[in-house]
N, C-alpha and C positions, 0 to 999 in steps of 0.2 A: 511588585508582582504578587498576586495572591497565592498563598500556599494551598496545599490540598485540604487542610483542616478548615481554613477560612472559606474555601470554595464550597465544601459540603455544608458548612454552617449557613452560608448565604443562600445556597440552593434550597436547603430545607425550609428556611423562612419564606423564600419565594414560593416554593411548592405548596406550603400550607395555605397560601392566599389564593391558590388556583382551585376551583371547584373540582371534585372528584370526577373522573371520566366514567362514562357508562361502560361497564365491563361486559362484553358480549362473549359467551362461551366460544371456545375455539371450535372450528368445524370438525377437527379430528384430533383427538388427544394422542400424544406420542406413546408408542408401545415399545416392546423389546425389539421389534423388527423395523419399526418406522421411527426415524430420527426426528425429534421436534426441533424446529428452527425458529429462533427469535431474531427480529431485525431491530438493531439499534441505529437510528438514523434512517429515514425512509425518503430521502430526497432523490435527485436525478439518478445517480449511479445505483442506488439501492433498487430502482425499478428493474434493472437488468437482473439483479440477484433474485428478486422476488419472482420474476418470470421463470428463471431456471429452477427454483425450488418448487414452483407450481407444476412444472413439467415432471419433476421427480416425484411429486405427489401422485400424479397419474400412474407412475410406474410402481407405486407402493414402497418407495425408498425413504421419503421424508415428508413431513407435514409442516406447513407454516402455522405456528401456534400463537405467536405474539409479535407485537410491534411497539416501538417506542420512538418518540420524537418530541422536540421542544416546541414544534409548530403544529397546533391542533388540526387545522384544515388538512395539512399534509398527512398527519397521523390517521385521521378518519378516512381519508381516501385510500391509504395503504391498507387499512383494516378491511375495507370493502373489497379491495382487490385481492386480498388474501383469504376471502371467505368469511369475513366478519370475525377475524381473530381477536384475541384480547388486546387491549390498548393500555399502554403505560406512558406516563409523562416523565418518569425517572428511570434511568437504566438499572439502578439497584433493585427496583421492584420487579422489573422483568427478569433479572438474574435470580430472584427468589422463587420464580415460577417453576415448580417441579416438572412441568411438561416441556420445558426448554432444555434441550441437550446441547445444541450448538447455537452460538450467536454470530450474526453477521454485523460487523461494525462498519458503517458507511457514513461516518460523521466528518466534520472538519478535522484536518490532520491533528490539531492540537489536542483533540479529545480522544484519539485512538488509544494512547498509552494507558491512561488510568482506567479506561473502560475495559481494555484487554486484561489488565492486572486484576481488576475486580471480577471479570468473567472467569478466569482460570482459578482464582481463589474461591469462587462459588462452585467450582467443579464442572464448568462448561468448557467445551472445546470451542475454538474461535476461527472464523474466517474474517480477517481484518483487511479492509481495503488498503492499497498502497497510498502513501508510504507508511511504513510501520509507525512512525511518529512524526511530529512536527520537527522542523530542521534544528531547533534549539533544544531538543529534548533527548539528546543521545544518552544522557545518564539514566533517564527513565526507560529508554529502550532496553538497556541492559537488565533492568528490573523485570521487564516482561519475560525475558528469557529465564531469569532466575525463578520467577513465580511459576512459570509453566513447568520447569523441571521439578520444582518442589511438589507441585500438585499433580504431576504426571498428566498434564493436559497438552493437547495439540494446538498449534497456532499455524494456520495457513495464511500467508500474506498474498493479496490479490494482484500479483504481477503475472498476468495471464500468459505472458510469453513463456513462462516456465511450464506450461501444460504440455510437456513433450517428454516422452521417456528417453529420447536420444541423448540428452545432456549428460547424464551420468556415464553412459557408454563412451561418449566422446572424451569426457574427463579421464576415463581409464586409458584411452588411447594416448592422450596427451602425457599422462604420467609414464606411459611406456615409451615415450620418446618419438611419437609419430612425426612431430614437427621440430624436434630438438628442444632446446630451452626456449620457452616463451619470453620474449624480450620487449615487445611493443604491441599495443592494441589501439585501434581507432574504432570508434562507434559513434552513432549520431541518431538524432531524431529531428527531422525537418518537416515543417508544414507551413501553410500560409493561412494566418488568421488566429486570433485568440478566442475562437468560439468555444473551446473547451473550458476556459476560465470565465468567459463572459456568460455566466449562467442566467437563465431567465428570471425575471422578477414577477411572480404571479400576482402580487398585490402591492402596488407602489404606495398604498396608504397604510400598510401594516405597521403596527407599533407594539411595544411591550405591553403585556397585560395577561388576562386569563388564557388567551390563545397563543401567546408567544412569550416564552421564558428566556429573556435576553441574558439573565445572569447564568443560566445553565449553558447557553450557547458560548458565552465568554470563557467559562471554566477558569483556568489560571492565567488567561491572557490579560493584558493591560485593560483596566476599566476605562472604557471610552463611551461617549454618548451613542445611543442607538442610531444606526442608519440602515436603510433597506439594502444598500449595496453591500455593506459589510455582512449582513445577515444572509442574503440570498446569493451574493456573488463573492463568497469568502475566499475563493481561490485567487482573487486579484490582490490580496492584502498580506503583507509580511506577518502580521499577527497570527494568521491562521493557516498559511500555506507557504511553500518554498519556491514556487515558480517551476520552471522546466526541470530543474535539478531533481527534485523529489516527486514531481508529478509526471514527467515524461522520460527522462533519462534513466530512471529506475527500471523501466521496462527492458530497455536494451542492454543495460549493464548487468542485470541479474543473471541472465544466461551465460554471459562471459565469465562472471564470477564463479558460477558453478563449473563450467568447463575447465577453468584453470585452477580450481580448488584454492582460491585465494583466501586470505585471512584479513587482517587490518592493514591499511596502508601506513607508510612512514611519514609522508608529507603530501599535502594537497594544495594546489593553486586554483583559484576560481576567478573567473572574469565574465565579461559580458555587459549588459546594460538594458535599460528600457528606452529603446531607440524609435519605436513606432507607435505603440499603443498607450493609451492613457490608463496607467495601472501602477501599483507599487512594485510588484515583483517583476523581474526582468522578462523581456521578450526575446533576448538573445543570451545564451548561456554556454560557457566553455569551462571545462574542468580538466585538470591534469592531476592524476593520482599516481604517485610513485610507490611501488612496493619493494620491500627489502630484497635485494638481489634480483629484481625484476618481477613482472614487467612494469613498464610505464604505460598507463592507460589514459588515452586522450578522448574526452567526450565532448561532442559538439552539438549545438542546438540553435535553430532559428525558427521563429514563428512568422517570419516575413518572406520566406522562400521555401517552396515545397520540393525543390529538386533533390532527389534522394542520393545517398551515399552508402557504400557497402561497409559492413562490419568486417574488419580484418584482424586476425590474431597472427602476428608474425613471430615465427620461431627461428632459431639459428639454422634449422634444416627443413623448413617448410612453412606453410601458411594455411590458415583456416579462413574461409570467406563465406559470407552470406549477404544477400540483398536486404536493404532496410525495409523494403515492401514485403514483409514476411509472408503475408497471406497470398501473395501473387507469385512469389518466387518458388523455385522447385525445392529448395532446401539448402543444405550445407555442403560446401566443397572442402575437402581436406587434400591439400596438394603437398606431398613430401618431395623434397628436392633430390633425394638420393638416387643414384643411378639404378635403373631397373624398377623403381618404386612407382606404382600407378596411383593416379588420382582416385580418391574415394568420394562418392556422392551419397549423401544421406537425405532422403526426403523428409519433409516435415511430418510430424505425427502428433498434432494437437497444438502446435505453436499458436498462441493468441486465443485459444478457445477457453473462455471463462467457464462454460458448462463442464468442460473436462477437468478444470481445476477444482470445481465444486465436487464433482463425482469422485475425484481422487481423495479429497478430504473426507467425504462421507464414507468411503471405503475404509480409510484409515481410522475413522472413529470406531469401527468394528474390529479392525485388525491391530490397532495401536502402532502401526508402522509410521515412519516419518513421512509426511506429505511432501509434494514436489517443492513447494516454496516455503520451507520450514522456518521456524523462528531463529535458529542459529545463523542461517544464511541471511535472513532479513536484517539482523542486527549488524552484521559485518558489511552488508551492502549499504546500510544507512550511514555508516561512518564517513566514507569519502564524499557522499552526496551532501551530508550536513556540513562537512568541512569545506566543501566547495562554496556553499552559501555563505558561511562565516568568512571565508577568505575574500569573497566578493564584497561583502558588506564592510569588512574591516580594512580592506586593501593591504592584507598581509598574508604571508604563508602560514598554513596551519600544520603543526606537527602532531604526531600521534605517538604516545609512549605505550608500548605493548605491555609492559610490566604492570603499569598502573591503569591501563586502558583509559587514559585521559588525553584531552587535546590541549594544545597551547599555541599561542601566537608568536610568530617570529618576524 
């Protein structure tokens, strides 16, 4: 596996062979009141983020000032979409742009970590798409947290289910004993189809060269021959993604993590398999994460059946319940079992709203408060999800040592 130094050395050589891009002045330079946003990775998911920032531009909140991608046709299209903003083919160059205050990282999972570290070291705040890192990069995930703290930078991770002010309030209620001691959790993400991973291939004849920097795409992943599927449909491959664990279950687990004020787990079991679709990563995924003195968290996923299931947090004296179909359900039910205690219903207030997650970060850029889906939470959420993937792949239990913050197989 290529290390960071070799990656940058190879990328520099490759980049030197690519003709310089035509740099077009940004449509609006960032000022003290308007936050300049740069986009690193401008593929499918980035399109949603670009649209949100353009809406904020109309409100005078933020300006899209720069874009970066290893695939030039995609980069040029994004620049036009963003008002002919500046274009870069290397993220380090974008980070050196003084008009960029916040970066949006929407690249393959494996590239998130180093880009986030480089961004906070360059003095930028970060919106990083979920998951925080690739499934085998937990050690690097911790380094993002350390670098962000050292540089006093904010990192918001794109688990949009966290865009709701209710979760800290519910966490306080749990700490005060509303359901007794939390002992068991069940959560799930079910759908029919792998359309989320089966991303479109815009050019089946694409190949490495001046318009496609394959070495930059690979980063520190194993060096393999180019294929259009690996490049455009990277979510199907273990080298670049973790399947349902880090792509889907991360959404439903993060609010549970917040409500229960969890830390790192003690052991994790992972299972499932690729039973229906032609892909490397699983299409069925199950994880059991045990926490010291409770709870035990059971996470279930299928891409073959869409029938939903409720999220349930069971305590010794009550239960918290909400429907998996978060945008259609009414909200959260808190049901204490004690005599005379009444059920509490809390309506959703932003659950699943990516624009609200962005607005929260942009507000925090000015106030320096902690955002909804902060880096400390993201690192601790990443741990059991990565452990679940490792357990599945190695057919072993994965243990976590809190003192050393390291994983081991058993």
